[in-house]
C-alpha positions as CSV (number, residue, x, y, z in Angstrom):
1,M,65.9,47.5,111.8
2,E,63.6,45.7,109.3
3,Q,65.7,47.0,106.4
4,R,68.9,45.8,107.9
5,A,67.4,42.4,108.6
6,S,66.1,42.1,105.0
7,Q,69.6,43.0,103.7
8,N,71.1,40.1,105.7
9,Q,68.5,37.7,104.2
10,K,69.1,38.9,100.7
11,V,72.9,38.5,100.9
12,F,72.8,35.0,102.3
13,Q,69.9,33.7,100.2
14,K,72.0,34.3,97.1
15,K,74.8,32.0,98.6
16,N,72.3,29.3,99.5
17,S,71.2,29.0,95.9
18,S,74.7,27.9,94.9
19,I,73.8,24.2,95.7
20,P,72.0,22.6,92.7
21,P,68.5,21.8,93.9
22,A,68.5,18.3,92.5
23,K,71.8,17.3,94.2
24,Q,70.7,18.9,97.5
25,S,67.4,17.0,97.3
26,E,69.1,13.7,96.6
27,K,71.5,14.3,99.5
28,N,68.6,15.2,101.9
29,E,66.6,12.1,100.9
30,E,69.6,9.8,101.4
31,E,70.3,11.3,104.8
32,V,66.6,10.9,105.9
33,A,66.5,7.3,104.6
34,T,69.7,6.2,106.3
35,G,69.5,8.4,109.3
36,V,73.2,9.2,108.8
37,V,74.4,12.7,108.0
38,T,77.5,12.7,105.8
39,V,80.2,14.9,107.2
40,A,83.1,15.8,104.9
41,P,86.6,15.7,106.5
42,P,87.3,19.2,108.0
43,E,88.7,21.5,105.3
44,Q,89.4,18.7,102.9
45,Q,87.2,20.2,100.2
46,I,87.9,23.9,101.0
47,S,89.9,25.4,98.1
48,E,93.4,26.6,98.7
49,E,92.3,30.2,97.8
50,H,89.7,30.2,100.6
51,R,92.0,28.5,103.1
52,Q,94.6,31.2,102.5
53,L,91.9,33.9,102.8
54,M,90.6,32.6,106.1
55,A,94.1,32.2,107.5
56,A,94.9,35.8,106.6
57,L,91.7,37.1,108.2
58,V,92.5,35.2,111.4
59,T,96.0,36.7,111.4
60,G,94.6,40.2,110.9
61,F,92.0,39.7,113.6
62,E,94.6,38.5,116.1
63,A,97.0,41.2,115.3
64,A,94.3,43.9,115.8
65,K,93.5,42.8,119.4
66,P,94.2,45.3,122.1
67,R,96.3,42.9,124.3
68,G,99.4,42.9,126.4
69,P,100.8,44.4,129.6
70,D,101.6,47.7,127.9
71,K,98.1,48.1,126.6
72,S,96.6,47.1,129.9
73,A,98.7,49.6,131.8
74,S,97.9,52.3,129.3
75,F,94.2,51.6,129.5
76,I,94.2,51.8,133.3
77,S,96.3,55.0,133.5
78,E,94.2,56.7,130.8
79,S,91.0,55.9,132.6
80,K,92.3,57.2,135.9
81,K,93.5,60.4,134.2
82,I,90.1,61.1,132.6
83,Y,88.2,60.3,135.8
84,K,90.5,62.7,137.8
85,E,90.0,65.5,135.3
86,L,86.2,65.1,135.1
87,Y,85.1,63.9,138.6
88,A,87.7,64.4,141.2
89,S,86.4,67.0,143.7
90,S,89.9,67.8,145.1
91,S,93.5,67.3,144.4
92,D,93.9,64.9,147.3
93,T,91.4,62.4,145.9
94,D,92.8,58.9,145.9
95,I,92.0,57.8,142.4
96,S,93.6,54.4,142.9
97,S,91.3,53.5,145.8
98,V,88.3,54.7,143.7
99,F,89.2,52.3,140.9
100,E,89.9,49.4,143.3
101,T,86.2,49.6,144.4
102,M,84.8,50.6,141.0
103,N,86.7,48.4,138.7
104,L,85.0,47.2,135.5
105,F,87.2,44.1,135.5
106,D,87.1,41.3,138.0
107,S,89.4,38.3,138.5
108,C,88.1,35.1,136.9
109,V,86.6,32.8,139.5
110,E,88.2,29.6,138.2
111,E,90.8,30.8,135.8
112,D,92.8,27.6,135.3
113,K,89.7,25.4,135.2
114,S,87.9,27.5,132.7
115,A,90.8,28.1,130.3
116,G,90.1,26.7,126.9
117,E,86.6,25.3,127.8
118,S,84.7,28.0,126.0
119,P,85.0,28.9,122.3
120,S,85.0,32.5,123.4
121,K,88.4,32.0,125.0
122,D,90.0,31.2,121.7
123,L,89.4,34.7,120.6
124,A,91.0,36.0,123.7
125,K,94.3,34.4,122.8
126,G,96.9,35.4,120.2
127,D,99.9,37.7,119.7
128,I,99.5,41.4,120.2
129,S,100.8,44.2,118.0
130,T,101.6,47.8,118.7
131,R,98.9,50.5,118.6
132,P,98.6,52.0,115.1
133,E,99.9,55.4,114.3
134,R,97.5,58.2,115.1
135,S,96.2,60.5,112.4
136,L,93.0,61.8,110.8
137,Q,89.4,60.6,110.8
138,L,88.1,57.1,111.5
139,T,90.7,55.4,109.4
140,R,93.3,57.0,111.7
141,F,93.6,57.7,115.4
142,G,94.2,60.9,117.3
143,S,95.0,61.9,120.8
144,Y,92.2,63.6,122.7
145,K,91.5,66.1,125.4
146,E,87.9,66.3,126.4
147,E,86.2,69.2,128.1
148,S,83.2,68.1,130.2
149,E,81.1,69.1,133.1
150,S,82.4,68.1,136.6
151,G,80.4,66.3,139.2
152,G,80.1,63.0,140.9
153,Q,77.1,60.7,140.2
154,V,75.4,61.6,137.0
155,A,72.2,60.4,135.4
156,V,72.4,57.2,133.4
157,I,70.3,56.1,130.4
158,D,68.2,53.0,129.9
159,C,67.5,52.5,126.2
160,D,63.9,51.6,127.1
161,E,63.3,54.4,129.6
162,D,63.9,58.1,130.0
163,V,67.6,59.1,130.1
164,N,67.5,60.5,133.6
165,T,65.7,57.7,135.4
166,Q,68.8,55.9,136.8
167,A,72.3,56.6,138.1
168,Y,75.5,55.2,136.7
169,N,79.0,54.7,138.1
170,P,81.3,57.4,136.5
171,A,84.5,55.4,137.0
172,M,83.0,52.3,135.4
173,Y,81.5,54.4,132.6
174,I,84.9,55.9,131.8
175,Q,86.5,52.5,131.7
176,A,83.7,51.2,129.4
177,M,84.1,54.2,127.1
178,S,87.9,53.7,127.0
179,L,87.3,50.0,126.2
180,N,84.9,51.0,123.4
181,L,87.6,53.3,122.0
182,L,90.0,50.3,121.9
183,M,87.3,48.4,120.0
184,V,87.1,51.1,117.4
185,E,90.8,50.9,116.9
186,M,90.6,47.1,116.7
187,L,87.9,47.4,114.1
188,A,89.8,49.9,112.0
189,K,93.0,47.8,112.1
190,F,91.2,44.6,111.3
191,A,89.3,46.2,108.4
192,K,92.5,47.3,106.8
193,T,93.5,43.6,106.4
194,L,90.3,42.7,104.4
195,P,91.0,42.1,100.7
196,G,90.5,45.3,98.7
197,F,89.7,47.5,101.7
198,L,92.7,49.7,101.4
199,N,91.9,50.3,97.7
200,L,88.8,52.2,98.7
201,E,88.8,56.0,99.2
202,C,89.4,57.1,102.8
203,A,85.9,58.4,103.0
204,D,84.5,55.0,102.1
205,Q,86.8,53.2,104.5
206,A,85.5,55.5,107.3
207,A,81.9,54.9,106.2
208,L,82.3,51.2,106.5
209,I,84.0,51.5,109.9
210,K,81.5,53.9,111.2
211,G,78.5,51.9,109.9
212,S,79.7,48.6,111.3
213,F,81.1,49.6,114.7
214,V,78.1,48.8,116.9
215,E,77.5,45.4,115.2
216,F,81.2,44.6,115.5
217,L,81.1,45.5,119.2
218,C,78.1,43.3,119.7
219,L,79.4,40.3,117.7
220,T,82.8,40.3,119.4
221,S,81.3,40.7,122.9
222,I,78.9,37.8,122.3
223,R,81.8,35.6,121.1
224,L,83.8,36.5,124.2
225,F,80.9,35.7,126.6
226,D,81.5,32.7,128.8
227,L,78.2,30.9,129.2
228,K,79.4,28.8,132.1
229,E,80.7,31.8,134.2
230,K,78.1,34.2,132.9
231,C,80.7,36.9,132.2
232,F,82.9,38.3,129.4
233,V,86.5,37.0,129.0
234,S,88.7,40.1,128.7
235,M,91.0,40.5,125.7
236,I,92.8,43.5,127.2
237,M,93.2,42.1,130.7
238,P,94.3,38.5,130.5
239,G,92.9,36.5,133.4
240,K,90.2,39.0,134.1
241,K,86.4,39.0,133.4
242,V,83.8,41.6,133.0
243,A,80.5,40.9,134.8
244,L,77.2,41.8,133.2
245,S,76.3,43.8,136.3
246,N,79.4,45.9,135.9
247,L,78.4,46.9,132.4
248,V,74.9,47.8,133.6
249,D,76.5,50.0,136.3
250,A,78.7,51.5,133.6
251,G,75.6,52.7,131.8
252,F,75.1,50.0,129.2
253,P,72.0,48.0,130.3
254,P,71.1,46.5,126.9
255,I,74.1,44.1,127.3
256,V,72.2,42.0,129.8
257,T,70.5,40.2,126.9
258,V,73.8,38.9,125.7
259,I,73.2,35.4,127.3
260,E,70.4,34.7,124.8
261,Y,72.6,35.6,121.8
262,A,75.7,33.7,123.1
263,T,73.5,30.6,123.4
264,K,72.3,31.0,119.8
265,L,75.8,31.6,118.6
266,A,77.2,28.5,120.4
267,K,74.6,26.3,118.6
268,L,76.1,27.3,115.2
269,K,79.4,25.6,116.3
270,L,81.4,28.2,114.4
271,S,85.2,27.9,114.2
272,D,87.2,31.0,114.8
273,Q,87.8,31.3,111.1
274,E,84.1,31.2,110.3
275,F,83.2,33.7,113.0
276,I,85.8,36.1,111.8
277,L,84.5,35.6,108.2
278,I,81.1,36.6,109.4
279,V,82.4,39.7,111.1
280,A,84.3,40.6,108.0
281,I,81.2,40.1,105.8
282,R,79.2,42.5,108.0
283,I,82.0,45.1,107.9
284,V,82.1,45.3,104.1
285,S,78.3,45.6,103.7
286,P,77.5,47.7,100.6
287,D,74.4,48.9,102.3
288,H,76.1,51.3,104.8
289,P,74.3,54.6,104.3
290,E,77.4,56.9,104.0
291,L,79.0,54.9,101.2
292,L,79.2,56.6,97.8
293,D,76.8,55.0,95.3
294,S,79.8,54.5,92.9
295,T,81.6,52.5,95.6
296,R,78.8,50.1,96.4
297,P,79.5,47.6,93.6
298,V,83.2,47.5,94.6
299,V,82.3,46.8,98.3
300,S,79.7,44.3,97.1
301,A,82.5,42.4,95.2
302,I,84.7,42.3,98.3
303,Q,81.8,40.9,100.3
304,E,81.0,38.4,97.7
305,K,84.5,37.0,97.9
306,L,84.1,36.5,101.7
307,L,80.7,35.0,101.3
308,N,82.1,32.4,98.9
309,A,84.6,31.3,101.5
310,L,81.9,31.1,104.2
311,T,79.6,29.2,101.9
312,E,82.2,26.6,101.1
313,S,83.2,26.2,104.7
314,G,79.6,25.7,105.7
315,H,79.1,23.0,103.1
316,V,82.3,21.2,104.1
317,N,82.3,21.6,107.9
318,H,78.6,21.9,108.8
319,A,76.9,19.2,106.8
320,E,75.3,18.0,110.0
321,I,73.5,21.3,110.5
322,P,70.7,21.6,108.0
323,N,70.4,25.0,106.3
324,F,73.6,26.2,108.0
325,L,73.7,29.5,106.2
326,A,70.0,30.1,106.8
327,K,70.7,29.7,110.5
328,V,73.6,32.2,110.3
329,V,71.4,34.8,108.7
330,A,68.7,34.1,111.3
331,F,71.1,34.7,114.0
332,L,72.3,38.0,112.5
333,T,68.6,39.1,112.0
334,D,67.8,38.2,115.6
335,L,70.8,40.3,116.7
336,Q,69.3,43.5,115.3
337,P,67.3,44.5,118.4
338,L,70.5,44.4,120.5
339,I,72.4,46.5,118.0
340,T,69.6,49.0,117.9
341,K,69.5,49.3,121.7
342,C,73.2,49.7,121.9
343,E,73.1,52.4,119.2
344,S,70.4,54.2,121.3
345,T,72.5,53.9,124.4
346,F,75.6,55.5,122.8
347,V,73.5,58.3,121.2
348,K,71.7,59.2,124.4
349,H,74.9,59.3,126.4
350,K,76.3,61.7,123.8
351,L,73.2,63.9,123.7
352,N,73.4,64.2,127.5
353,K,77.0,65.4,127.2
354,R,78.6,62.5,129.0
355,F,82.3,61.9,128.4
356,F,82.7,60.9,124.8
357,Q,86.1,60.5,123.0
358,P,86.3,62.4,119.7
359,L,86.8,59.2,117.8
360,L,83.7,57.7,119.2
361,S,81.8,61.0,118.8
362,E,82.6,60.9,115.1
363,I,80.9,57.5,114.8
364,F,77.6,59.0,116.2
365,D,78.1,62.4,114.7
366,G,75.0,64.1,113.2
367,Q,72.5,62.1,115.3
368,D,70.2,64.3,117.3
369,E,67.3,63.6,119.6
370,D,65.0,62.9,116.7
371,Q,67.4,60.3,115.3
372,V,67.9,58.1,118.3
373,P,67.4,54.5,117.1
374,T,64.3,52.8,118.4
375,C,63.3,49.2,118.3
């Protein structure tokens, strides 16, 4: 975790140094003397190249979202099918009634009133696209048929306790894992829109997706968290929310700390373009362990291009926030404990032979009991 945090600092420190010290000092002294912080007109000074880059990233991010009636129906039917195969004790089990009482998603309390009030809701909007073709490895998608032990209530894990100390709700767990699978697909599809990503070897593309999945999941979840309602705004189920208690029941207790991180993220006042830039920067990190050494300079160059855009946007749109980029890296550094705990949760579920789709299993492949991440 310390290594990952230092990598964040190293990358963003280089971008902070792009402002000449003398000019920055003069600007700071003037602002202190007058008490007025000069704010440039939004995007007026952002180069055309960076505006086009940011627009393309937003388009790619929106297109990658798992949204729409067909996707929602597919998600529900697939979750019910898996639950019936793994946990139904008899053929006459009413799966629909089970999912009515054990639904991961709830209706929003004040749907009309809350619409548009939270920055997180902006990311829940946008056009949907069809699911990508299924094929090999993490850069592709494949159908799955999972063999698993049968039973009703099974032991849950708490990342800070022994894996068999609590019980989880099997129906909610399956829905959460199905949702995680959609997030892997979203990550892979969005990654393919990043400049230069498709020029990498398939093995390196897979390494970046595999290495960034948990952080991608954490970042997008935090952005979708509604601080007023204290719940997640669903992308896949418009008009629905996911309560923190439901995710705990599903077997993912670390997510309860999301309120702290959502509050910190809100203070950065990021536009959707800037948030998506940060997500993209973290995906194309040259420090992912499974990258080939010969590929790291290429990935670093891709990341540098994205960092330049974020740096320029920060100078233009966040002049009122001193040391904006330093605050961004501080947020990403503070996020590491949540990422580590979520990794631990996934690994422990897998080690205890819980239901795990092959695509998700590949992300955590090779991790045994001695490699469970710890804080």
